C-alpha positions in Angstrom: -0.4 23.0 31.7 0.4 20.9 28.5 -0.3 24.0 26.2 2.2 24.7 23.4 2.0 28.1 22.0 3.6 28.7 18.4 4.1 32.2 17.1 5.6 32.8 13.7 7.1 36.1 12.6 7.2 36.1 8.7 9.2 39.3 8.7 12.2 37.7 10.5 11.6 34.1 9.4 11.4 33.1 13.1 9.2 30.5 14.9 8.8 31.2 18.7 7.8 28.2 20.9 6.4 28.7 24.3 5.6 25.8 26.6 7.2 23.2 28.9 10.8 22.2 28.1 9.7 18.8 26.9 7.0 20.2 24.5 9.4 22.9 23.2 12.1 20.4 22.6 9.8 18.1 20.8 8.2 20.9 18.7 11.7 22.3 17.8 12.6 18.8 16.4 9.6 18.8 14.2 10.3 22.3 13.0 13.9 21.4 12.2 12.9 18.3 10.3 10.3 20.4 8.3 12.9 23.0 7.5 15.5 20.3 6.4 12.7 18.8 4.3 12.0 22.1 2.6 15.7 22.5 1.7 15.7 18.9 0.1 12.5 19.6 -1.6 14.0 22.7 -3.3 16.9 20.5 -4.3 14.5 18.3 -6.0 12.8 21.2 -7.8 9.6 21.3 -5.6 7.7 24.5 -5.3 6.9 25.3 -1.6 3.6 26.8 -2.7 2.4 23.6 -4.3 3.4 21.5 -1.3 1.7 20.4 1.9 2.9 19.1 5.1 1.2 16.4 7.1 2.0 15.1 10.6 0.7 11.6 11.1 0.8 10.3 14.7 0.9 6.4 14.6 -1.0 4.1 16.9 0.5 0.7 16.2 3.4 1.0 13.8 6.7 2.6 14.7 7.4 5.7 12.7 10.6 4.3 11.2 8.7 1.1 10.1 6.0 3.2 8.5 8.6 5.3 6.7 10.1 2.1 5.3 6.8 0.7 4.3 5.8 3.8 2.5 9.2 4.3 0.9 8.5 1.9 -2.0 5.1 3.3 -2.9 6.5 6.7 -2.6 9.3 6.0 -5.0 6.9 4.5 -7.6 4.3 7.4 -7.4 6.0 9.8 -9.8 5.9 12.7 -7.3 8.5 13.1 -4.7 7.3 12.8 -1.1 9.8 13.7 1.6 9.4 11.7 4.8 10.9 12.3 8.3 10.5 10.5 11.6 9.8 12.1 15.0 10.6 9.2 17.4 9.5 10.9 20.6 5.9 11.3 19.5 6.0 8.3 17.1 5.0 10.6 14.3 5.7 10.5 10.5 6.2 13.7 8.7 5.3 13.8 5.1 5.9 16.8 2.6 4.8 16.8 -1.0 1.9 17.7 -3.2 -1.5 17.2 -1.7 -2.7 14.4 -4.0 0.3 12.2 -3.3 0.0 12.9 0.5 -3.7 12.0 0.5 -3.0 8.6 -1.2 -0.1 7.8 1.2 -2.0 8.9 4.3 -4.9 6.6 3.3 -2.6 3.7 2.8 -0.9 4.4 6.2 -4.2 4.5 7.9 -4.9 0.9 6.7 -1.5 -0.3 7.7 -1.5 1.2 11.1 -3.9 -1.1 12.8 -3.6 -1.5 16.6 -5.6 -4.9 16.5 -2.7 -6.4 14.5 -0.2 -6.0 17.4 1.7 -9.2 17.9 1.6 -10.2 14.3 4.8 -10.9 12.3 6.2 -7.8 10.5 4.7 -6.7 7.2 5.9 -8.4 4.1 5.6 -6.5 0.9 4.5 -8.7 -2.2 4.5 -7.7 -5.8 2.1 -10.0 -7.5 3.0 -11.3 -11.0 -0.2 -12.4 -12.5 -3.0 -10.9 -10.3 -3.8 -7.4 -9.2 -3.0 -7.0 -5.5 -6.8 -6.7 -4.5 -7.6 -9.9 -6.5 -4.7 -11.8 -4.9 -5.9 -10.5 -1.4 -9.4 -11.8 -2.0 -8.2 -15.2 -3.2 -5.8 -15.7 -0.3 -8.5 -14.6 2.2 -10.9 -17.1 0.7 -8.4 -19.9 0.7 -7.0 -19.3 4.3 -10.2 -18.3 6.1 -12.9 -20.5 4.4 -15.9 -20.6 6.6 -13.9 -19.6 9.8 -14.2 -15.9 10.3 -11.9 -15.9 13.3 -8.9 -16.6 11.0 -9.6 -13.2 9.2 -8.9 -11.5 12.6 -5.4 -13.2 12.6 -4.1 -11.6 9.4 -4.0 -8.4 7.5 -3.9 -8.0 3.7 -3.7 -4.4 2.5 -3.8 -4.1 -1.3 -2.6 -1.0 -3.1 -3.5 -1.5 -6.8 -2.0 1.8 -7.8 1.5 0.6 -7.0 0.8 -3.1 -7.6 1.8 -3.9 -4.0 0.2 -6.2 -1.4 1.2 -5.7 2.3 0.9 -8.9 4.2 1.1 -9.8 7.9 -0.4 -12.5 10.1 0.3 -14.2 13.4 3.3 -16.6 13.2 1.1 -19.8 13.2 -0.8 -18.5 10.1 1.9 -16.8 8.1 3.2 -19.9 6.4 -0.3 -20.8 5.3 -0.8 -17.3 3.9 2.4 -17.5 1.9 1.4 -20.8 0.6 -2.0 -19.5 -0.4 -0.3 -16.5 -2.2 2.0 -18.8 -4.3 -0.9 -21.1 -5.2 -3.2 -18.2 -6.3 -0.7 -16.0 -8.2 -0.3 -18.2 -11.2 -0.7 -17.6 -14.9 -4.2 -18.2 -16.3 -4.6 -21.4 -18.1 -4.0 -21.3 -21.9 -7.0 -21.2 -24.0 -8.1 -24.6 -25.3 -7.1 -25.2 -28.8 -9.9 -24.9 -31.4 -10.9 -28.1 -33.2 -9.9 -28.1 -36.7 -12.9 -27.2 -39.0 -14.4 -30.3 -40.6 -14.6 -30.5 -44.4 -18.0 -30.1 -45.7 -19.6 -33.4 -46.9 -20.1 -33.5 -50.6 -23.5 -34.9 -51.6 -23.3 -38.1 -53.5 -25.4 -39.0 -56.4 -27.4 -42.2 -55.9 -27.8 -44.7 -58.7 -31.3 -44.7 -60.2 -33.4 -47.5 -58.8 -34.7 -50.0 -61.1 -38.3 -50.4 -61.5 -39.9 -53.3 -59.7 -41.7 -55.9 -61.7 
């Protein structure tokens, strides 16, 4: 009937799965990945009590693509996040401390946009001179202008915490987006040189005027 029953037995360390063969097989894969993730977490010195597990079903992105997109921010976040892919349900499994998982879950929710299907794959940009959010604003203004329909043809997802900008657009617009990023991410103009101070004008003594006759 589509119901999966999960019964855990802490005394024996067993998890019992009851359901259709397909559901049991899929759940068993998830449990196996979580169990391997725990082993790797212990190897990295993670404490299970301080960890949390999140299963994130994806609507538009493939689970492997989502893992690759989150891989770079995860590596820069300072705290280890273990990621695994469940391809049958297109689900990404995350294991780590709750604060890091919350940040990555929020980023993934912004990346996983069903309305962006058919766009070119995401490109990950690390701005040199601007914050990612500032660059996204500048690019959107330059590319969209007064045409709001263009905004629907691209996605700019800024993550200032890791200094990354995730960019995608339809093929016809992507070259213009790249050009706008290159034009906007430039160093600020140097300050104008100060004019040298002018020397004070010394008062001059005027010759006494002769009396008129």
